[in-house]
N, C-alpha and C positions, 0 to 999 in steps of 0.2 A: 334090832335092826340090821340088815344085812350090809357089812362091810366087809369087803374081802380080808381075809387073815393075813397077817404078816408078822415077821420077827423082829421088823425094824421098828424103830420109835415113831410112835404116831404124832403127826403135827395137825393140829386142826386149826382150818383157817375160816374166821366167821366174815365172810363179805367178798364179793367178787369184782370189786373195786381196782382203781389204778395202781394201789399197794398189795393188796391181796394177790392179784394176778401176778404182779412183777416176783413177788416172794415165790410164789408156787411154780414159776417158770424158771427161777434159780435152782429151785431143788430138783431140777430134772436130773436123772441118773445118779441122783443121790442115795446112800441106803438108808432112806426113811420112806413113811407112807404117809403122803399126802391128801387129808381129806377137808373138802371146801364144803361150806353152807352158803346158801345167799336164798333170800327169800324171792327172787327172779331167775328163770334159767338162763339169763343174758346181762352183759357188761353194757353199763349203759355210758356214752362218752359226754359226761355233762356240760362240757364248756359250749355245746352247740343244742343245747335243749331250748334255746330262745327261739331258734332259726326253726324248730319245730313247730315252737309255739305261734310264730308268726307267718307260717304257711311257706318258708323257703325249704325246708326239706320233710321227707317222710321219717317218720320215727326208726324204722328199720335199716334207714341209713347211718344211724349214729348209735345201734344196738347191736350187739355180735353174741353169738349162742356160745356161754361158756364150755360146754361140753367140746365145742368145734375148736376151742383156743386150745385144748390139752388133748386132744384125740390120739397124740402119737405119745402122751405120758405115760407110762405104764405104772408108776408110782402115785397116782393121782386118781381119786374118787370123788365125784361131785354129787350131792344131794339138794334138792329144792325143800327148804325149811327154814325156820326163824328160831333163833337163839333166845331162850326166855330167862334163863339164870344159869349161873355156874357153881358148882359144889366144888371149892377148891381143896376141901379136905379129900376128896375121893379123886381127884383129878379128874372130872366129869362135867360136860357140857350137857344141860338141860335142853332138848329142844321141841319144836312141835311135832316130830317124827319119833322121839324117844331120846334115851339117854346117849351120849358119845363121850366114851371115855379118852383120855389124849395124854401124851409126854410133854407135848409143849401145846399152848394154845395161844392163837393171835388174832386180836381183836382189830379186823379191818372194815368196821362197820360205818364209817363214813360220817357224815353230819344231816340234819334235818333243816327244815326252816322253824326259824326263832322268832316267837312272836313277844317275848319277853311277859308271859303271863297274861297279855291282855287277851282274853277269851272273846269277847267281842269282836275285836280285830280279826282274830284267827278264825270265827264263824263267817266272816265275810270276804275278806281279803283271799286273792288267789295265790297260792304259791307255786313255786316252779322248780322243785326238785328231782323230779322223776318224769319218765316218759307220759304214763297216765293223767298225771299233771299239765305237762305241757300242752298233751292234747285237749284237756278241759279247758287250758285258757285259749286255745285254738278256734274251738269251738264257741268260747264265751264271746270273743273278739268278733266273730263273724255273726252269731246270733244278734248282737247289740244293734249291728247295721241293719239287719233284716229287721228287727223291732224298731227300729228308727224310721225305716219306710212307712210303717203303718200308724205312726204318732203324729197328732197334728199339734198338740200343745208344745210349742218352743220351748219351756223350761225343762219339761219330760225328755223331748228330744235332746235337748244338750247334755241333760243328764247321762244320756246312754252313749254320747261320742265324747265324752271327757273321759280320759284315762290319766290314772293317778300312779307313777311307779316309785316306791319307795326305796330307799337306798342308792346311794351314789358309789358303791363300788364297779367292780366289771360288769356283774350281771344287769344293774340296773342301767349302767350307761347304754350297754349293749342293746338290752332290751329295748330301751325308748329309742336308739339309732334307728332299729328294725322297725316300731312302730310309725317314726316319721317317714320311713322310705315307703311303707304301707300307703301312708296318707298322702304321701307327694306325687306317687307314681303308679300305685295298683287300684285304691279304691275309688278313685275318680271316675276311672273306666267301668267298674263293676257296679257302680251306683250312681249313676248319672242324675237320677232324681235328687239325689240328695246334695246340699252344699258342703262337700267333704272338708271345706276350709274351716267349717265350724268345729271339726273335730280338735280337741285341744288335748297336749301330751304335756303334763306338767312331772319333771323329775325331781324329786323331795330328797334332801339329805341334811343332817343334822350338824355335819362338820362346814367347816370355812371352804372348802373346795371338794370336787369330785375325784374319784380316785385317789384317796390319801395314802395307798401303799405305795403309789408311784410319784414322780418327781413333780414338782411345781410346773416344771414346762408342760409335761403330758397332760395333766389338770388343765391348765389353762387353753391347751387347744382342744383337748375334749370337749370342753365347754364352750367354745367358738364354734366347732364343728356342730356341736348339739342346736346352739341357738340359731345357727344359719340354716338347719334343717327344718326349725320352727318349734324346737322343744323349749320348753319354759323353766328354766331351772330355778329352785327353790333353796337357797342354803340357810345354813344355821336357824333350820326351823325343823320341829319334829311333830310325826302324825301322832298325835294323842288317842285318840279314837276313830273308830268308822262302824256305821250302823248298816250298811248296806246301801246308803242313801248320801248322808254327809259325812264327810271327812273334816274332822276337827284336830287343828293343829295348836301346838304349844304357844305359838304367839297371840291366839285369841281369833284368828280369822278361822273360818269355814270355807268349804268347796262341794256343790253337789256333783256329785259323780256316783255312776254304777260299775263302775269299774278300777278298784286298786290294786294292784299288783305288786309284792310284799317281796323286796330283795334286800330287806334293811338287817340280817343278820343270820346267822347258824348256831347251832347247839351240836354237840357229839351227841351218836346214838350208842348210849352204853347199855351194859348187861348187867341185869339184877346179882349180888353175890359178890362183887368186887370189894376190897378195902374201903371203907368208905372215906378215908383220908385220901385215897387216889383220887377222887370226884373234884374236879377244882370248876372254877368259873367258866361257863359257856358249857356245863356238863362235859368237859373233856377229859381224860383219863391222862393223870400224872405219870409221865414214865421219866426214866432215868437216861444216861448217855447212850446205852442198848437199847433203848425202846422196852426194857421191862417195867412192867407196872409195878410202883410203888406197894409195898407190904406184900408180894408175891414172888415166887422165884421160878416158877417156869411160866410164868403168862405175860403176853406182851400185847404192844398196841402201836399202831401206826397208822399214818395217814391223817384226814381230818380230827379224827377222833382222839389222838394223841397230843398230848402237851409236854413237850420238851422244853423244860425251863430253862435259860442260861441267861448268863450277862448279855450276849448279843441278841437272843430272842424271850426278853422277858415275860411275854405274854405266850411263848411256843412259836412254832413254825406257821407260817402262813397257809391257810386251807388250799394249798394246789396241788395241780398233777403231780409237777415235779419233785416233789417234797415226798409225797407217797411212793413214788415208784424208787426215788433213791433209798428211802428207809427200806422198802421191801428187799432191795436189793443188798444192803449192808445187813439186814436180820438175816436172810436166809444164809449168809456167810457166818454170823456168830453161832446161829442155832448148829450149824456143822462144827464150827470152833468149840461150843460148849459141849455137844455130843462125844468131839473126841479128847476132851478133858484139857483144851487149848483155852489160851485166855482171849474173851471176846474185844473188840476194837470198837471205840465210841464211834456215834454216827456225826460226821460232819456234812451239813449241807452245803452243796455246791449251786449258789444261785446264778441262774443262766439269764434271768431278767425276767421284766414283766410287761407285759400286752396287751390291748385292748382295742377291740373294734367300733367305730362309732357308725359306719355305713360303707357305702360303696366308695371307694379310693380314699375314705377317710379312716384310719388307724393311727395308735401312740404306742411305741416302743421304746423302753428304757433296758438298755444291756451295760450294766457297770456305769463307766461316766459316757457312755454313748447313747444319746438321744434321739430320735428321729421321730417325724410324724408325717402323715400325709398318704399319697399312693404307694411309696416304697414299703412304708410301714404296713400299709394293708396286704401287699405281696406277701411280706416276711411272715405276718400273722397268719394268712392261709396257708403257708408252705409248711409251717411249725403245727397247725392244726391239722393239716393232711397226715403229717409224718408221724403224728402221735394217735390217729384214729388207729383203730383194731380192724385189722380184715383188708385185704386187697379189694374185695368187692366195694367194701364200704367208701373206700379211698376214691375209686373210680365214679361210685355214683353221686358223691358229693362232690367232687370237681368237677363232673359234667353239669349236674345241678347249678354249681357258682358259676360256670361259664355261660350257662341259656340265662341265668337270672341277670348276670352281667349285660349282655347285650340286648336283652327283651327287655330289660325294667320291669320283670314280671316274676311272681312266685306262685307258681303252677299247682301246689297243694292246699289251695282254699277250699278244702271239704271238712262239709259239719257230719263228720261220721259218727260221733258219739254226741249226741247232743249234750249240752251241758245242764245240768240240774243243779240247784241251790243246795250247797251243801249245812244248810241250817236243818 
């Protein structure tokens, strides 16, 4: 493999997500060699994937080339590759483009959709953890209505227009709200021959309330918003199976639907070769307070894939961007401290709050003891997401799209550019 020679310690980063990018940035101008690999050549702003899936944004507005982020960082090298195994005895990472030696290895591989071992659900439900998956979902949604125009059987047509969103976290809530806006403002104009009010959106969650990581006030308001938009909320029930036509629930009831969107959980993306004791529930990697992988001396993990267990966070930190960014920031300092023979400092997460949007003028925000909902929360949600987006061009494109959507009640990217094919 052609990697620039360097006399400085080599830090290999697997993954170009929020944590990996922050870590690499903070190592700028340090006496280290930063080598990053990712299976894509771009960073994905995952919080807005649902807007790509529902026609609000094009994928290039939430993706940014990794090479462009680091084009002025002389100690940085990037390759498109996938990590397949770790040989910790040799300090070597095995990749699809060959082995890479390291002095420090950082696993920032993020998370993937968790179907909890249900292969049939995995075969038929739609995930949304990447840009290709979001485009598949967009194509699926639009094709269902194109197909419904051709169907005369009422039951079959209804199945095409039934949408079941599984999981009441931020992704499920935001996706349900976006689908409801399509139903209420966009699809009736696109398909005047169809009775769009027959479109049913069901949001299913096994818990007592939506957005369980947020306050009860936020949960109640989000549910009220969704119900007012026509979303059917099903709490304290669980999807046991889905065969592509029928959704089966734990309560014993069934529902005919051609569209199941799975947002019920995630699992860490790990790499073979780690100490088996370091892999815990949710396929996450157990790390100490310095983000060091248990059982290893020079391998670290951060972001969604890392589980830093503590009294305050008995199941690890939440899988959100601020956690990954703060971990990347702290780890960069700690690696330099380690190289210089100084003591590392433990990671302490500063929780800046949680938020979720439901739709136009509707969002919920929790910042410590301050909790607010409605239009002001919606503006705060937009501001924070624009601020976090990578690249000035992306910020401007998303901002302009949001302004256009707000005043026109339209979602202009309703294009079937990659016809969806069943994954069976």
